[in-house]
Residue frames relative to the residue before (quaternion, step in Angstrom):
aa qw qx qy qz dx dy dz
M 1.0000 0.0000 0.0000 0.0000 0.00 0.00 0.00
S 0.6241 0.5324 -0.3232 0.4719 3.56 1.03 -0.60
G 0.6361 0.4897 -0.3439 0.4871 3.64 1.08 -0.71
L 0.6495 0.5351 -0.3419 0.4182 3.56 0.94 -0.79
L 0.6542 0.5203 -0.2892 0.4665 3.46 1.07 -0.96
A 0.6309 0.5008 -0.3428 0.4835 3.58 0.99 -0.77
R 0.6513 0.5180 -0.3263 0.4484 3.69 0.92 -0.65
C 0.6360 0.5164 -0.3094 0.4828 3.54 1.06 -0.83
T 0.6579 0.4799 -0.3118 0.4895 3.56 0.91 -0.91
A 0.6620 0.4831 -0.3451 0.4574 3.69 0.89 -0.56
N 0.6297 0.5534 -0.2890 0.4622 3.51 1.16 -0.60
L 0.6673 0.4949 -0.2789 0.4817 3.46 1.12 -0.81
A 0.6100 0.5241 -0.3162 0.5033 3.59 1.19 -0.79
F 0.6654 0.5078 -0.3279 0.4380 3.62 0.90 -0.83
L 0.6515 0.4804 -0.3069 0.5006 3.61 1.01 -1.02
A 0.6494 0.4843 -0.3796 0.4468 3.72 0.80 -0.57
L 0.6591 0.4958 -0.3081 0.4742 3.56 0.99 -0.84
S 0.6709 0.4835 -0.3218 0.4611 3.60 0.97 -0.69
A 0.5884 0.5594 -0.3420 0.4732 3.58 1.20 -0.53
L 0.6515 0.5153 -0.2973 0.4707 3.54 1.03 -0.90
L 0.6654 0.4787 -0.3211 0.4742 3.59 0.89 -0.94
V 0.6858 0.4853 -0.3388 0.4235 3.65 0.84 -0.67
G 0.5979 0.5622 -0.3496 0.4520 3.39 1.24 -0.69
A 0.6464 0.5217 -0.3153 0.4589 3.52 1.04 -0.87
V 0.6689 0.4626 -0.3632 0.4545 3.63 0.85 -0.69
S 0.6058 0.5529 -0.3524 0.4507 3.61 1.01 -0.75
A 0.6551 0.5132 -0.3180 0.4542 3.57 0.92 -0.90
R 0.6404 0.5560 -0.3199 0.4223 3.50 0.96 -0.89
V 0.6682 0.4928 -0.3050 0.4665 3.52 1.10 -0.87
A 0.6576 0.5639 -0.2813 0.4129 3.56 1.00 -1.08
H 0.8260 0.3071 -0.1175 0.4577 3.63 0.79 -0.98
A 0.4982 -0.6849 0.4525 0.2792 3.61 -1.08 0.72
G 0.1210 -0.7953 0.5889 0.0779 3.59 -1.12 0.44
D 0.5734 -0.5736 0.4273 0.3995 3.60 -1.23 0.22
L 0.6673 -0.5118 0.3888 0.3763 3.52 -1.31 0.38
Q 0.5905 0.5863 -0.3187 0.4539 3.55 1.18 -0.74
E 0.6322 0.5304 -0.3696 0.4271 3.64 1.06 -0.39
Y 0.7383 0.4106 -0.2029 0.4951 3.52 1.28 -0.44
C 0.7722 0.2309 -0.0931 0.5845 3.58 1.25 -0.68
R 0.1417 -0.7094 0.6696 0.1683 3.52 -1.39 0.23
L 0.5190 -0.6536 0.4686 0.2895 3.49 -1.34 0.25
R 0.4150 -0.6809 0.5267 0.2944 3.63 -0.74 0.89
G 0.6793 0.3943 -0.3789 0.4895 3.48 -0.98 1.05
L 0.7173 0.3523 -0.2414 0.5505 3.63 1.08 -0.37
E 0.2371 0.7531 -0.5503 0.2717 3.56 0.40 1.37
S 0.5371 -0.5817 0.4997 0.3513 3.57 -1.28 0.48
N 0.2277 -0.7561 0.6065 0.0925 3.55 -1.32 0.73
Q 0.1693 -0.7892 0.5842 0.0846 3.46 -1.18 0.61
F 0.1069 -0.7875 0.6064 0.0276 3.51 -0.85 1.02
E 0.1239 -0.8080 0.5759 -0.0077 3.51 -1.10 0.96
G 0.0543 0.7516 -0.6569 0.0229 3.49 -1.41 0.31
I 0.4206 -0.6337 0.5777 0.2965 3.47 -1.58 0.08
G 0.0389 -0.8187 0.5727 -0.0156 3.57 -0.95 0.86
L 0.4027 -0.6955 0.5417 0.2464 3.54 -1.36 0.31
V 0.1503 -0.7782 0.6044 0.0806 3.60 -0.82 0.85
T 0.0621 -0.7813 0.6208 0.0170 3.64 -0.84 0.94
G 0.6988 0.4922 -0.3902 0.3422 3.46 -1.55 0.19
L 0.3621 0.7373 -0.4741 0.3171 3.52 1.31 0.36
D 0.4199 -0.6873 0.5432 0.2370 3.66 -1.19 0.53
D 0.7483 -0.4161 0.1939 0.4788 3.49 0.31 1.32
S 0.5470 0.5852 -0.4294 0.4171 3.54 1.05 0.75
G 0.4494 0.7155 -0.4290 0.3195 3.64 1.22 0.31
D 0.7180 -0.3911 0.3403 0.4645 3.56 -1.39 -0.24
S 0.5532 -0.5600 0.5272 0.3202 3.40 -1.49 0.50
M 0.2860 -0.7580 0.5627 0.1647 3.63 -0.83 0.90
K 0.4441 0.6990 -0.4649 0.3131 3.66 1.11 0.04
D 0.8563 0.1744 -0.1558 0.4604 3.52 -1.42 0.52
A 0.6306 -0.5915 0.3511 0.3595 3.62 0.80 1.05
S 0.1012 0.8261 -0.5476 0.0865 3.63 0.86 0.95
P 0.6428 -0.5157 0.3618 0.4359 3.57 -1.23 0.33
A 0.6039 0.5597 -0.3603 0.4384 3.62 1.12 -0.69
A 0.6661 0.5008 -0.2978 0.4657 3.55 0.96 -0.75
Q 0.6273 0.5015 -0.3311 0.4953 3.55 0.97 -0.72
S 0.6727 0.4813 -0.3147 0.4656 3.71 0.88 -0.96
L 0.6374 0.5074 -0.3546 0.4589 3.64 0.96 -0.69
A 0.6157 0.5423 -0.3215 0.4726 3.61 0.96 -0.86
G 0.6842 0.4764 -0.2951 0.4668 3.51 0.79 -0.97
L 0.6365 0.5220 -0.3345 0.4588 3.66 0.97 -0.79
L 0.6414 0.5255 -0.3124 0.4636 3.61 0.89 -0.95
G 0.6663 0.4826 -0.3008 0.4822 3.63 0.93 -0.92
K 0.7172 0.4585 -0.2860 0.4400 3.65 0.78 -0.90
E 0.7664 0.4081 -0.2227 0.4434 3.61 0.75 -0.98
L 0.8015 0.2631 -0.0713 0.5323 3.54 0.91 -1.03
N 0.3435 -0.7507 0.4843 0.2897 3.64 1.17 -0.24
I 0.4059 0.6903 -0.4877 0.3478 3.55 1.07 0.92
R 0.2171 -0.7544 0.6036 0.1394 3.58 -0.68 0.99
S 0.0433 0.7899 -0.6029 0.1030 3.47 -0.92 1.21
D 0.3529 -0.7088 0.5643 0.2337 3.53 -1.04 0.84
L 0.6632 -0.5438 0.3539 0.3731 3.48 -1.35 0.55
K 0.6109 0.5930 -0.3277 0.4096 3.46 1.12 -0.83
S 0.6462 0.5263 -0.2946 0.4676 3.61 1.03 -0.82
L 0.7100 0.4117 -0.2756 0.5003 3.69 1.15 -0.39
S 0.4073 0.7566 -0.4570 0.2298 3.65 1.18 0.08
K 0.7061 0.4696 -0.2792 0.4505 3.64 1.06 -0.50
I 0.5473 0.6338 -0.3993 0.3732 3.50 1.28 -0.30
K 0.0384 -0.7900 0.6119 -0.0038 3.66 -1.03 1.03
S 0.5748 0.6406 -0.3912 0.3259 3.49 1.16 0.49
A 0.6559 0.4410 -0.2968 0.5359 3.59 1.30 0.34
A 0.0518 -0.7774 0.6269 -0.0043 3.54 -1.22 0.54
L 0.3790 -0.6893 0.5711 0.2345 3.48 -1.16 0.77
V 0.0750 -0.8332 0.5469 -0.0315 3.59 -0.92 0.98
S 0.4083 -0.6569 0.5666 0.2840 3.53 -1.22 0.40
V 0.1406 -0.8088 0.5687 0.0517 3.64 -0.84 0.88
T 0.0452 0.8118 -0.5811 0.0356 3.67 -0.77 0.93
V 0.0840 -0.7787 0.6211 0.0282 3.60 -1.15 0.58
D 0.2040 -0.7676 0.5933 0.1311 3.63 -0.98 0.83
I 0.1912 -0.7537 0.6213 0.0964 3.48 -0.99 1.07
P 0.4954 -0.6925 0.4485 0.2718 3.63 -0.80 1.00
P 0.6839 -0.5189 0.3431 0.3812 3.52 -1.23 0.41
T 0.5804 0.5543 -0.3625 0.4738 3.69 1.30 -0.35
G 0.4921 -0.6585 0.4528 0.3452 3.66 1.12 -0.13
A 0.3116 -0.7262 0.5875 0.1742 3.63 -1.31 -0.19
R 0.2862 -0.7132 0.6171 0.1691 3.48 -1.34 0.46
T 0.6684 -0.4877 0.3957 0.3985 3.45 -1.39 0.45
G 0.7627 0.3437 -0.2670 0.4783 3.54 -0.84 1.01
D 0.5492 0.6089 -0.3992 0.4101 3.61 1.26 -0.41
R 0.2343 -0.7774 0.5730 0.1111 3.49 -1.10 0.76
F 0.0834 -0.7703 0.6322 0.0010 3.59 -1.08 0.85
D 0.5747 -0.5722 0.4666 0.3530 3.53 -1.41 0.32
V 0.2438 -0.7659 0.5826 0.1203 3.58 -1.07 0.80
R 0.2000 -0.7562 0.6028 0.1572 3.52 -1.17 0.66
V 0.1118 -0.7985 0.5895 0.0482 3.56 -0.96 0.91
S 0.0450 -0.7859 0.6167 -0.0077 3.52 -1.11 0.72
A 0.4811 -0.6894 0.4744 0.2614 3.49 -0.92 1.02
I 0.3379 -0.7523 0.5440 0.1552 3.59 -0.99 1.00
G 0.7815 0.3892 -0.1589 0.4610 3.55 0.87 -1.16
S 0.8006 -0.3229 0.2644 0.4300 3.49 -1.08 -0.85
A 0.3606 0.7501 -0.4953 0.2492 3.65 1.30 0.03
S 0.3755 -0.7412 0.5287 0.1736 3.50 -1.01 0.90
S 0.7937 -0.0533 0.0225 0.6055 3.55 1.15 -0.53
L 0.3451 -0.7268 0.5676 0.1745 3.54 -1.29 0.69
S 0.2978 0.8225 -0.4441 0.1939 3.48 1.33 0.14
R 0.8132 0.1090 -0.0894 0.5647 3.76 -0.76 0.95
G 0.4774 0.6887 -0.4457 0.3149 3.57 1.10 0.39
H 0.1917 -0.7619 0.6056 0.1268 3.52 -1.17 0.59
L 0.2938 -0.7695 0.5539 0.1218 3.43 -0.90 1.23
H 0.3727 -0.7274 0.5362 0.2110 3.53 -0.77 1.22
A 0.7104 -0.4974 0.3159 0.3849 3.44 -1.32 0.50
S 0.0220 -0.8174 0.5647 -0.1121 3.55 -0.57 1.38
P 0.3690 -0.7419 0.5199 0.2077 3.62 -0.59 1.25
L 0.1981 -0.7717 0.5966 0.0960 3.61 -1.01 0.85
K 0.0047 -0.8257 0.5641 0.0015 3.53 -0.86 0.95
I 0.7106 -0.3584 0.3500 0.4941 3.66 -1.31 -0.18
P 0.4241 -0.7340 0.4684 0.2488 3.59 -1.04 0.75
F 0.6861 0.4217 -0.2736 0.5259 3.48 1.13 0.48
E 0.5820 -0.6035 0.3893 0.3815 3.58 -1.07 0.43
P 0.4265 -0.6723 0.5188 0.3112 3.74 -0.83 0.83
R 0.5957 -0.5496 0.4406 0.3860 3.58 -1.33 0.38
A 0.7369 -0.4755 0.3162 0.3618 3.45 -1.29 0.60
G 0.8121 0.2290 -0.2006 0.4978 3.57 -0.81 1.09
V 0.5933 0.5367 -0.3405 0.4939 3.61 1.35 0.03
A 0.3525 -0.7406 0.5176 0.2436 3.58 -0.69 0.99
W 0.4210 -0.6859 0.5469 0.2307 3.54 -1.15 0.84
L 0.0374 0.8332 -0.5388 0.1184 3.55 0.20 1.34
P 0.4649 -0.6754 0.4715 0.3246 3.59 -0.96 0.82
Y 0.3768 -0.7030 0.5683 0.2020 3.52 -1.31 0.65
A 0.7780 0.0760 -0.0038 0.6237 3.60 1.11 -0.59
V 0.1920 -0.7323 0.6298 0.1737 3.42 -1.47 0.16
A 0.2243 -0.8055 0.5441 0.0685 3.61 -0.74 1.08
S 0.2287 0.7397 -0.6220 0.1172 3.50 -1.09 0.69
G 0.4355 0.7064 -0.4967 0.2543 3.70 -1.32 0.19
M 0.5878 -0.5644 0.4410 0.3760 3.45 -1.45 -0.01
I 0.4210 -0.7534 0.4781 0.1630 3.47 -1.03 0.98
E 0.1886 -0.7148 0.6600 0.1340 3.54 -1.14 0.88
I 0.3012 -0.7971 0.4989 0.1582 3.54 -0.53 1.25
D 0.5598 -0.5877 0.4709 0.3457 3.46 -1.30 0.40
P 0.4248 -0.6933 0.4713 0.3416 3.71 -0.60 0.84
A 0.6795 0.4881 -0.3113 0.4506 3.63 0.91 -0.56
N 0.7982 0.0831 -0.0408 0.5952 3.68 1.15 -0.36
P 0.2613 -0.7988 0.5192 0.1553 3.61 -0.29 1.06
R 0.6003 0.5766 -0.3646 0.4175 3.61 1.19 -0.16
I 0.7271 0.2852 -0.2196 0.5846 3.64 1.21 -0.04
G 0.0238 0.8068 -0.5853 0.0773 3.62 -1.21 0.56
V 0.3398 -0.7013 0.5808 0.2353 3.61 -1.30 -0.11
I 0.1867 -0.7137 0.6574 0.1539 3.44 -1.41 0.49
R 0.3238 -0.7736 0.5118 0.1863 3.60 -0.40 1.19
G 0.8313 -0.0030 -0.0730 0.5511 3.44 -0.73 1.27
G 0.2950 0.8197 -0.4506 0.1953 3.50 1.09 0.57
A 0.7362 0.3883 -0.2170 0.5100 3.55 1.13 -0.69
Q 0.1132 -0.7665 0.6287 0.0662 3.66 -0.90 1.01
M 0.4617 -0.6918 0.5032 0.2346 3.47 -0.91 1.07
V 0.1132 -0.7954 0.5911 0.0719 3.57 -0.88 0.80
R 0.7461 0.1762 -0.1811 0.6160 3.54 1.33 0.06
D 0.5510 -0.6075 0.4584 0.3425 3.58 -1.23 0.70
V 0.1429 -0.7192 0.6687 0.1234 3.45 -1.31 0.61
L 0.0176 -0.8291 0.5570 -0.0451 3.64 -0.16 1.30
Q 0.2229 -0.7762 0.5863 0.0636 3.51 -0.85 1.06
N 0.0155 -0.8031 0.5901 -0.0812 3.60 -0.90 1.02
P 0.2514 -0.7913 0.5476 0.1034 3.64 -0.48 1.41
L 0.5281 0.6505 -0.4356 0.3290 3.65 1.05 -0.18
E 0.0654 -0.7411 0.6682 -0.0004 3.64 -0.99 0.89
G 0.7819 -0.1335 0.1014 0.6004 3.58 0.21 1.18
D 0.7033 -0.3515 0.3076 0.5360 3.52 -0.73 -1.22
T 0.6264 0.5028 -0.3692 0.4675 3.65 1.06 0.71
V 0.1921 -0.7080 0.6606 0.1595 3.49 -1.46 0.18
T 0.2420 -0.7758 0.5597 0.1623 3.56 -1.05 0.49
L 0.2847 -0.7466 0.5902 0.1148 3.54 -0.85 1.11
L 0.1101 -0.7738 0.6214 0.0551 3.60 -0.72 1.09
I 0.3247 -0.7690 0.5285 0.1547 3.54 -0.55 1.21
A 0.5529 -0.6494 0.4244 0.3040 3.56 -0.88 0.93
P 0.5943 -0.6379 0.3341 0.3581 3.58 -0.76 0.98
Q 0.6957 0.5054 -0.3209 0.3970 3.54 1.02 -0.58
Y 0.6955 0.3856 -0.2645 0.5455 3.54 1.44 -0.15
A 0.4461 0.7240 -0.4494 0.2736 3.60 1.18 -0.26
G 0.3800 0.6854 -0.5583 0.2721 3.43 -1.19 0.82
Y 0.6160 -0.5954 0.3533 0.3757 3.63 -0.97 0.72
S 0.6579 0.5170 -0.3288 0.4380 3.49 0.90 -0.74
T 0.6461 0.4867 -0.3059 0.5021 3.60 1.02 -0.84
A 0.6153 0.5506 -0.3366 0.4528 3.61 0.87 -0.94
A 0.6978 0.4709 -0.2596 0.4733 3.66 0.82 -0.97
S 0.6494 0.5337 -0.2968 0.4531 3.49 0.96 -0.67
L 0.6724 0.4894 -0.2580 0.4917 3.49 1.01 -1.01
A 0.6219 0.5325 -0.3191 0.4774 3.60 1.00 -0.81
D 0.6489 0.5043 -0.3038 0.4820 3.58 0.90 -0.92
L 0.5951 0.5660 -0.3277 0.4670 3.60 1.03 -0.89
V 0.7026 0.4820 -0.2843 0.4396 3.51 0.69 -1.13
N 0.6594 0.5334 -0.2758 0.4525 3.58 0.96 -0.99
D 0.6704 0.5158 -0.2858 0.4505 3.53 1.14 -0.82
E 0.6598 0.5144 -0.2817 0.4698 3.39 1.12 -0.80
L 0.7172 0.4293 -0.2758 0.4746 3.58 0.96 -0.82
S 0.5076 0.6038 -0.4330 0.4362 3.66 1.25 -0.41
L 0.6013 0.5559 -0.3906 0.4205 3.77 0.94 -0.61
S 0.7067 0.3959 -0.2697 0.5207 3.64 1.06 -0.53
G 0.6355 -0.5597 0.3378 0.4109 3.72 1.20 0.22
Y 0.6011 0.5407 -0.3883 0.4421 3.61 1.16 0.24
S 0.1152 -0.8134 0.5702 0.0068 3.67 -1.05 0.75
D 0.8734 0.1003 -0.1067 0.4644 3.42 -1.19 0.88
C 0.2589 0.8131 -0.4778 0.2087 3.48 1.10 0.94
A 0.7405 0.3715 -0.1780 0.5310 3.53 1.26 -0.76
R 0.0017 0.7909 -0.6108 0.0376 3.50 -0.95 0.89
V 0.4076 -0.7177 0.5208 0.2181 3.63 -1.02 0.96
I 0.3119 -0.7772 0.5368 0.1027 3.49 -0.95 1.13
D 0.7108 -0.2172 0.1477 0.6525 3.42 1.19 -1.02
Q 0.7648 -0.4028 0.2128 0.4556 3.46 -1.21 0.00
G 0.7811 0.3016 -0.2108 0.5045 3.73 1.14 -0.20
A 0.7325 0.3677 -0.2413 0.5196 3.60 1.15 0.29
I 0.1111 -0.7549 0.6463 0.0091 3.55 -1.17 0.92
V 0.1653 -0.7684 0.6017 0.1422 3.71 -0.65 0.84
V 0.1143 -0.7841 0.6074 0.0565 3.63 -0.85 0.93
R 0.2989 -0.7319 0.5917 0.1576 3.53 -0.83 1.00
I 0.3623 -0.7169 0.5648 0.1893 3.56 -0.92 0.98
P 0.4514 -0.7135 0.4548 0.2834 3.57 -0.67 1.19
Q 0.6332 -0.5664 0.3559 0.3893 3.55 -1.12 0.61
N 0.6627 0.5178 -0.2929 0.4549 3.65 0.98 -0.79
A 0.7051 0.4508 -0.2807 0.4699 3.67 1.23 -0.38
L 0.4915 0.6970 -0.4225 0.3069 3.66 1.27 -0.12
A 0.5581 0.5818 -0.4072 0.4292 3.56 1.24 -0.35
D 0.7840 0.1553 -0.0648 0.5975 3.62 0.98 -0.57
T 0.0462 -0.8354 0.5474 0.0201 3.67 0.32 1.04
N 0.5798 0.5689 -0.3924 0.4316 3.63 1.04 -0.56
A 0.6631 0.4964 -0.3076 0.4682 3.54 0.80 -0.89
F 0.6440 0.5174 -0.3220 0.4625 3.63 0.91 -0.81
I 0.6655 0.5204 -0.2960 0.4457 3.55 0.92 -0.95
A 0.6552 0.5373 -0.2826 0.4496 3.43 0.99 -1.06
R 0.6331 0.5078 -0.3021 0.5000 3.64 1.12 -0.78
L 0.6583 0.5352 -0.3003 0.4358 3.54 0.85 -1.06
M 0.7107 0.4544 -0.2543 0.4729 3.67 0.80 -0.90
T 0.7247 0.4031 -0.2779 0.4849 3.66 1.07 -0.16
F 0.3220 0.7457 -0.5142 0.2754 3.55 1.32 0.34
T 0.4593 -0.7162 0.4538 0.2647 3.68 -0.76 0.88
V 0.1117 -0.7976 0.5904 0.0520 3.65 -0.78 0.92
P 0.4452 -0.6932 0.5057 0.2558 3.49 -0.57 1.23
G 0.5740 -0.6168 0.4255 0.3303 3.56 -1.14 0.80
D 0.7042 0.4556 -0.2666 0.4749 3.71 0.99 -0.69
L 0.5269 0.6725 -0.4110 0.3181 3.54 1.18 -0.07
V 0.7251 0.3513 -0.1921 0.5603 3.54 1.12 -0.94
R 0.0200 -0.7942 0.6064 -0.0340 3.51 -0.60 1.32
T 0.0804 -0.7820 0.6172 0.0316 3.43 -0.95 1.05
P 0.5729 -0.5700 0.4513 0.3783 3.60 -1.22 0.37
A 0.6125 -0.5345 0.4376 0.3843 3.53 -1.26 0.46
R 0.1379 -0.8239 0.5495 -0.0123 3.54 -0.69 1.07
V 0.1414 -0.6906 0.6993 0.1186 3.56 -1.53 0.48
V 0.1189 -0.7891 0.6011 0.0441 3.52 -0.63 1.16
I 0.0763 -0.7971 0.5980 0.0361 3.59 -0.79 1.13
D 0.1691 -0.7809 0.6002 0.0371 3.52 -0.75 1.28
R 0.2868 -0.8165 0.4878 0.1145 3.50 -0.05 1.34
A 0.6488 0.5529 -0.3191 0.4141 3.55 0.90 -0.96
N 0.8222 0.2223 -0.1282 0.5081 3.56 0.90 -0.92
E 0.4244 -0.7237 0.4499 0.3061 3.68 1.44 0.42
V 0.4234 0.6731 -0.4948 0.3505 3.52 0.66 1.21
I 0.0841 -0.7732 0.6235 0.0796 3.59 -0.92 0.71
T 0.0763 -0.7772 0.6242 0.0210 3.61 -0.70 1.10
I 0.0982 -0.7950 0.5986 -0.0025 3.48 -0.87 1.11
D 0.4403 -0.6236 0.5942 0.2532 3.44 -1.32 0.80
D 0.5237 -0.6678 0.4305 0.3072 3.54 -1.07 0.86
R 0.5968 0.5867 -0.3573 0.4147 3.51 1.27 -0.26
V 0.5450 0.6559 -0.4077 0.3264 3.63 1.20 -0.58
E 0.0339 -0.7932 0.6059 -0.0518 3.47 -0.98 1.13
F 0.1044 -0.7562 0.6357 0.1150 3.57 -1.12 0.23
R 0.4967 -0.6530 0.5039 0.2701 3.59 -1.26 0.78
P 0.6964 -0.4669 0.3569 0.4119 3.58 -1.19 0.37
S 0.2247 0.7636 -0.5769 0.1834 3.51 -0.65 1.08
A 0.3451 -0.6960 0.5681 0.2714 3.54 -1.32 -0.01
V 0.2404 -0.7965 0.5517 0.0592 3.38 -1.06 1.04
T 0.0157 0.8113 -0.5844 0.0092 3.74 -0.66 0.86
A 0.0554 0.7928 -0.5978 0.1051 3.52 -0.78 1.08
G 0.7741 -0.1329 0.0774 0.6141 3.65 0.05 1.18
T 0.7990 -0.2207 0.1780 0.5302 3.74 -0.73 -0.92
L 0.5290 0.6382 -0.4194 0.3700 3.63 1.27 -0.04
R 0.0015 -0.7778 0.6283 0.0175 3.48 -1.08 0.72
I 0.0524 0.8043 -0.5892 0.0563 3.57 -0.67 1.09
T 0.0464 -0.8222 0.5668 -0.0221 3.60 -0.60 1.06
T 0.3146 -0.7513 0.5497 0.1856 3.50 -0.97 0.81
I 0.0777 -0.8397 0.5374 -0.0057 3.58 -0.68 0.93
S 0.0799 0.8110 -0.5739 0.0807 3.55 -0.77 0.95
P 0.4899 -0.3050 -0.7957 0.1838 1.52 -1.28 2.21
E 0.6611 -0.5000 0.3698 0.4196 3.57 -1.34 0.21
P 0.3056 -0.7220 0.5790 0.2236 3.71 -0.80 0.93
Q 0.4836 -0.6224 0.5496 0.2770 3.42 -1.55 0.53
P 0.4457 -0.7209 0.4692 0.2479 3.54 -0.79 1.14
T 0.0319 -0.7710 0.6351 0.0362 3.58 -1.14 0.71
V 0.6969 -0.4735 0.3142 0.4375 3.51 -1.24 0.25
D 0.7289 0.3988 -0.2478 0.4981 3.63 0.98 -0.74
A 0.7801 0.1620 -0.1450 0.5867 3.70 1.23 -0.13
P 0.1509 -0.8255 0.5434 0.0204 3.56 0.23 1.34
L 0.5136 -0.6770 0.4188 0.3201 3.52 -0.98 0.64
A 0.8204 -0.0053 0.0513 0.5694 3.69 1.03 -0.74
D 0.2398 -0.6837 0.6680 0.1695 3.42 -1.30 0.67
T 0.3571 -0.7875 0.4526 0.2180 3.66 -0.29 1.19
V 0.6154 0.5735 -0.3858 0.3790 3.63 1.09 -0.30
A 0.8640 0.0183 0.0453 0.5011 3.58 0.68 -0.94
W 0.7382 0.3324 -0.2010 0.5514 3.56 1.31 0.08
A 0.0277 0.7985 -0.6014 0.0060 3.46 -1.13 0.67
G 0.2587 -0.7486 0.5852 0.1738 3.67 -0.93 0.64
I 0.1151 -0.7405 0.6597 0.0560 3.39 -1.30 0.88
A 0.1435 -0.8230 0.5496 0.0096 3.42 -0.84 1.13
T 0.5254 -0.6056 0.4547 0.3879 3.64 -1.08 0.40
S 0.4006 -0.7042 0.5137 0.2824 3.66 -1.01 0.52
E 0.7478 0.2907 -0.2379 0.5474 3.67 1.10 -0.09
A 0.4659 -0.7096 0.4512 0.2755 3.51 -0.77 0.93
G 0.7666 0.3411 -0.2598 0.4781 3.50 -0.96 0.81
R 0.5151 0.6298 -0.4241 0.3977 3.68 1.15 -0.18
N 0.2548 -0.7600 0.5785 0.1511 3.53 -1.16 0.67
S 0.7157 0.2572 -0.2619 0.5941 3.68 1.18 0.46
M 0.1789 -0.7685 0.6062 0.1001 3.38 -1.50 0.31
K 0.6433 -0.5612 0.3570 0.3791 3.53 -1.21 0.60
L 0.4992 -0.6567 0.4692 0.3153 3.64 -1.02 0.76
R 0.5793 0.6078 -0.3891 0.3790 3.50 1.10 -0.57
A 0.5833 0.5943 -0.3603 0.4204 3.56 1.25 -0.52
L 0.6750 0.4855 -0.2811 0.4792 3.42 1.09 -0.91
L 0.6369 0.4984 -0.3591 0.4659 3.73 0.95 -0.63
D 0.6119 0.5409 -0.3660 0.4462 3.52 1.03 -0.72
A 0.6390 0.5140 -0.3241 0.4716 3.59 1.02 -0.80
L 0.6549 0.5223 -0.3317 0.4339 3.58 0.93 -0.78
I 0.6792 0.4919 -0.3008 0.4541 3.46 1.03 -0.92
E 0.6152 0.5496 -0.3631 0.4332 3.57 1.06 -0.77
L 0.7354 0.3964 -0.2315 0.4984 3.58 1.02 -0.78
D 0.4903 -0.7169 0.3915 0.3039 3.61 1.25 0.46
V 0.2360 0.7837 -0.5433 0.1871 3.65 1.10 0.70
P 0.5023 -0.6653 0.4558 0.3119 3.56 -0.94 0.85
F 0.6588 -0.5258 0.3477 0.4107 3.50 -1.27 0.57
A 0.6595 0.5384 -0.3139 0.4202 3.59 0.82 -0.98
T 0.6602 0.4864 -0.2962 0.4898 3.54 1.03 -0.71
Q 0.5493 0.5772 -0.3596 0.4856 3.62 1.15 -0.56
V 0.7201 0.4472 -0.2491 0.4683 3.56 0.76 -1.11
A 0.6204 0.5310 -0.3424 0.4647 3.61 1.12 -0.59
V 0.6631 0.4853 -0.3315 0.4635 3.54 0.99 -0.73
L 0.5753 0.5426 -0.3618 0.4937 3.71 1.05 -0.71
R 0.6948 0.4564 -0.3300 0.4473 3.66 0.61 -0.97
S 0.6612 0.5316 -0.3328 0.4116 3.60 0.87 -0.76
L 0.6398 0.5113 -0.3109 0.4824 3.54 1.07 -0.91
K 0.6466 0.5195 -0.3202 0.4577 3.58 1.04 -0.70
T 0.6381 0.5693 -0.2995 0.4230 3.50 1.05 -0.88
Q 0.7558 0.3903 -0.2062 0.4837 3.45 0.95 -0.91
G 0.5263 -0.6679 0.3832 0.3606 3.49 1.30 0.12
A 0.4385 0.6972 -0.4567 0.3362 3.61 1.22 0.41
M 0.7549 0.3534 -0.2221 0.5059 3.71 0.97 -0.38
K 0.2969 -0.7609 0.5609 0.1354 3.45 -0.82 1.18
A 0.5589 0.5906 -0.4116 0.4115 3.63 0.25 1.30
E 0.3660 -0.6950 0.5520 0.2797 3.47 -1.16 0.35
I 0.3078 -0.7714 0.5366 0.1491 3.61 -0.96 0.90
I 0.0646 -0.7870 0.6136 -0.0015 3.57 -0.70 1.03
E 0.0669 -0.8040 0.5906 0.0187 3.60 -0.58 1.17
Q 0.0071 -0.7925 0.6080 -0.0473 3.64 -0.82 0.86
């Protein structure tokens, strides 16, 4: 009885969540949004800088210093630079309080100015078992690729500080505000007298791109400009900045990104999103599949249209390994995917099997939806 109660509670929670998600989709269609909700400007991307650093202060959980390890060489170099102490690698062989780590910092699309601080991620490179209570010595952070010939490889930030380890993995951690910018990172979306709108992947498509380009042209035509927006591909639109707006391109871009987009202008295909990390399946309420039979191990699920009336000789369902799904409207040739997922949950079907069923339906062309796995 307790197992049945648990399944019923889970089903109610799933149905409530489904209703919430469907409501959110409906609201998105009904209400307008700004262009910046659907597109971003090329040239305004996040940046990542990285480096190699030395962590000290570990409680016998650091790298092995034997055999002239990179950590031992780094520690010897630090002692010579900071304290003018010359030490051979053999004398450091018993130290286990230091570790070599990789250091990375992410800079937002808005860029950064000298003096700004950002969180830093650190990860053990060698044999260190834990970075707990470790302190990262000043480490320069640079672009993660070779600069072009003749350009100096200068640091953009310097990272240092005490490490907060990840509870799930003591070999990685974060330093809050540990990176301080030493150079400006300025972002510029201008490409001559044009800017490029990149449509978010979940909305990209030729129909959406054409609709958004028409919208931009219609809005700018009110100010006397024509044919400023042109579709490049299903995910990009180039907008030419009118001659009269070149004196203040920032004002033009601000106006462009706040053009109102009607909710029914952006049309996307029905989608199923599978979040493997959290074992969550999110379905669009439009997702349907045509009558089919699903078999997974001892599980049998058959779609029936119209729903038959159960009799003693022909019962509707065996609650152990079989479930029937019927259309809610007479004469329909397809049914909502949520009905299938409800049946899978009712039968305690594992998440991996649910995903396999969805893939199989898509492969055989029985499901009218795009599957996105992340």
